[in-house]
C-alpha positions in Angstrom: 0.1 0.0 0.0 3.1 2.3 0.6 3.5 2.3 -3.3 0.6 3.8 -4.1 0.9 7.3 -3.6 4.4 6.8 -5.3 2.8 4.9 -8.7 -0.3 8.0 -8.7 3.0 10.7 -8.6 4.9 8.7 -11.2 1.4 8.8 -13.1 1.7 12.7 -13.2 4.9 13.3 -14.7 3.9 12.9 -18.2 1.2 14.9 -20.0 -0.2 11.5 -21.5 -1.7 13.5 -24.5 -1.7 10.5 -26.4 -4.2 8.9 -24.2 -5.6 11.9 -23.2 -6.7 12.5 -26.9 -7.8 9.1 -27.4 -10.2 9.1 -24.8 -11.6 12.1 -25.9 -11.8 11.7 -29.3 -13.9 7.8 -28.0 -16.1 10.0 -25.8 -17.0 12.1 -29.1 -18.1 9.5 -31.2 -19.9 8.0 -28.6 -22.0 11.1 -28.0 -22.0 11.9 -32.2 -23.6 7.7 -32.5 -26.2 8.7 -30.1 -26.9 12.2 -31.3 -25.6 14.3 -28.7 -24.1 17.3 -30.4 -20.6 17.7 -29.6 -17.6 19.6 -31.4 -13.6 19.1 -30.9 -11.6 22.1 -30.3 -8.3 20.7 -29.6 -7.0 17.0 -29.6 -8.4 16.6 -25.5 -11.4 19.2 -25.8 -14.4 20.1 -27.0 -17.7 22.0 -26.6 -21.3 20.6 -26.1 -24.8 23.4 -25.4 -22.4 25.8 -24.9 -20.0 24.3 -22.2 -16.2 24.0 -22.8 -14.6 20.5 -21.7 -10.8 20.0 -21.3 -9.7 16.4 -20.7 -7.2 16.1 -17.7 -5.3 13.0 -17.1 -8.0 12.3 -13.9 -10.8 12.2 -17.2 -8.5 9.4 -18.3 -8.6 7.5 -15.1 -4.8 6.7 -15.6 -4.2 8.1 -12.1 -6.6 5.8 -10.6 -5.3 2.6 -12.6 -1.3 3.7 -11.8 -2.2 3.8 -8.1 -4.0 0.8 -7.8 -1.0 -1.1 -9.1 0.5 -1.9 -5.9 -2.7 -3.1 -4.8 -3.7 -5.5 -7.7 0.3 -7.0 -8.6 0.5 -10.4 -7.1 4.1 -11.6 -5.9 3.0 -14.7 -6.1 2.5 -14.5 -9.6 4.9 -14.2 -12.9 5.6 -10.8 -14.2 3.6 -11.8 -17.6 0.4 -13.0 -15.7 0.7 -10.2 -13.7 0.9 -7.9 -17.0 -1.7 -9.5 -18.7 -4.2 -8.9 -15.5 -3.2 -5.3 -15.4 -3.9 -5.1 -19.3 -7.2 -6.8 -18.9 -7.9 -4.5 -16.0 -7.1 -1.5 -17.9 -9.6 -1.8 -20.9 -12.0 -3.1 -19.0 -11.3 0.1 -16.8 -10.8 2.3 -19.2 -14.3 1.5 -21.2 -16.3 1.6 -17.4 -14.6 5.3 -16.9 -15.9 6.0 -20.5 -19.5 5.2 -19.7 -19.2 7.3 -16.6 -18.0 10.0 -18.8 -20.8 9.9 -21.3 -23.6 9.6 -18.9 -22.4 12.5 -16.7 -22.0 14.6 -19.5 -25.6 13.6 -20.6 -27.5 14.0 -17.5 -25.9 17.3 -16.9 -26.9 18.2 -20.5 -30.4 17.4 -18.9 -30.2 20.0 -16.3 -28.2 17.9 -13.7 -25.9 19.9 -11.5 -22.8 19.3 -12.4 -21.7 18.5 -9.1 -24.3 15.4 -9.6 -23.6 14.6 -13.0 -20.1 14.2 -13.1 -18.7 14.7 -9.6 -20.7 12.1 -7.7 -21.0 9.4 -10.4 -16.9 9.8 -10.0 -17.4 9.3 -6.7 -19.1 6.2 -7.2 -16.7 4.9 -9.9 -14.2 5.5 -7.2 -15.7 3.6 -5.2 -16.7 0.5 -7.0 -12.9 0.4 -8.0 -12.3 0.1 -4.1 -14.5 -2.2 -3.3 -13.7 -4.8 -6.3 -9.8 -4.0 -5.4 -10.7 -4.9 -1.9 -12.7 -8.3 -3.3 -9.5 -8.9 -5.3 -7.3 -9.0 -2.3 -9.4 -10.6 -0.2 -10.0 -7.6 2.5 -14.0 -8.8 2.7 -13.1 -11.7 4.3 -15.6 -12.0 7.5 -14.7 -13.2 11.0 -16.2 -16.8 12.0 -18.4 -16.7 15.0 -18.1 -19.6 17.3 
């Protein structure tokens, strides 16, 4: 657990321009596909309904992914097995994050306050991650009652 902050700091040493742009592009394609009007204004920014949005690292969930690596890495498994697991985890985490972002933007466009549509949704997302990591680590073991 002591390595979690170190991994998050490592994540923030890079701009992740390509991944931010890819995430923005994926979100805009989904938005266009469902009929939500969006206009890209830079590789990692867009406008919708008169509001401007900028994709930062936390929008991609890369910081959460990096921070979870020390919690999910199994010393008892081979490096290749750990990397395969983390790759699958990253793909699923990115897909769920995209759904969270899209849902938040759609809710905001319908008049739901930003703090609820985006910030609260992020809280649910991160709490879900915590629960999933807890289960992976076996932190939910129950005590037997005699």
